[in-house]
N, C-alpha and C positions, 0 to 999 in steps of 0.2 A: 680023512682026519678032521676036516671042517665039520662034517655031518655029526662026528661023535661029540665035538665040543658043543654044538647047538643042542644035541639030546641031553647032555648032562647039565646044561645050564639051568639055574633054578628058575629063571624067568620063562624059560620054555615049558618046564614040567608042572609048574604050579597052575591049578585049574584056574579058568578065568572067571573073575568075580565082577559082577556089575555094582560099583559102589553107589551109584546115582539112585538105582530102583530102590534099594533097601534103606537108604538114607533119607529118601524123599518124603515118605509118610511120617517118619519121625519129626522132620522139620516143619511139617505142614499142620500137625495137630495143635501145637501151641498158637499158630497163626489162626486157625479156624476157631479155637476157644475165644481168642481175642476179638475176632470178627463177630461172633454170636454174642458175646457180652457187650459189645459196642452197639449192636442193633437193638438189643433189649434195653439198655440205657438210653439210647437216642429215642426210642419208642415211647418211653415213659417221660422223659424230659423234654423233648422237643416237640410241640403240637403239630408243626409243619411236617415233620418227618412221620408223626403218627398218621396223618391225614394222607400223606403220599403213600405209606405202606399199605393203608385201607384201601385206597385207591387201586393199588396194584394187586392186592391179594382178594379183596371182596368189593369189587365195583359196584355191584347193586346196593350193598349196605351204604358205601360212600354217597352214592347219588341220593339214596333216601334221606341221609343226614343233610346233605345240601338242600334238597327241597325244603326239609322242614326248618332249617335255619333260615333260608330265605323268607318264608311264610312268617316266622316269628320276628324276624327283624322289621318286616314290612307291617306287622301288627303292633309293634312297640308303640309306647305312648309317645316317645319323640325318637323315631327312627334314625334321624341324622346323628343322634349321640348314643346309639346302641351298639353293642359288641357282644360277641360270643364268648363267654367264658368256659363252659363245658360242652362239647359238640353233642352230648347225648349218646343214648345206646339204643341200638337197633334190634327189634325183637320181631320174628316173622309170625304171621298170623295165617289162618286159612284163606283170607280173602286180600291180603296185602303185607303191609309193614307197619308196626307201631314203634315210634320213636319216643322214648321218654328220657328224663333227666336232662334235658337241653336247658342250659342256664344261660340267660342273657344278662348283661349289665346295662342298665338303663338309667338316664338321668331322672333323678326324682324330683319332686317340687321344690325342694330347697337346693337344688343343684348337685347334691351328692349322689353318687352311684348307689343304686340298689339292685341287688340280684333278684331275678324273677325267673321261676321255672315254667317252662313250657312242655307240652307233650303233643303229639299229632298223629294222626293216622292217614297213610297212603294206600291207595288200592294197588292192585298188581301192575298196573301200567305206570305207577308213579305220580298219579295225579293226587293232590291234596283233597282229602275228604273231610277232615275236621282238625282244627287247631285249637289246643285248650292252654289257657293261662292258669296256672295253678297258683 
């Protein structure tokens, strides 16, 4: 008698469904969109995040930028009062790397900041070949 009651019970005869596995992708998709948009916004608006991301994704390009920035800061008219405004863009050549559009803010003669653009060439070992003040 007990076996018939259990067999007729709607809880026992209904097929087993996993609620968690089908609902999980639906809940993760908005979270993934939020994370992707957050990374894009942070990359464009926070220079430290963009540098960290490049160091993580393209460490050779990041190292080339660092080498060129240090050389440009050392070659500034007043290195103690120079800063990086734009970190530059890396282009790969057959013999190494070319970094252009590196912009430094330097203290001018009158004490006001002036923007100065630099470019540099690095060989395949990462050694500075030439630094150009444009």
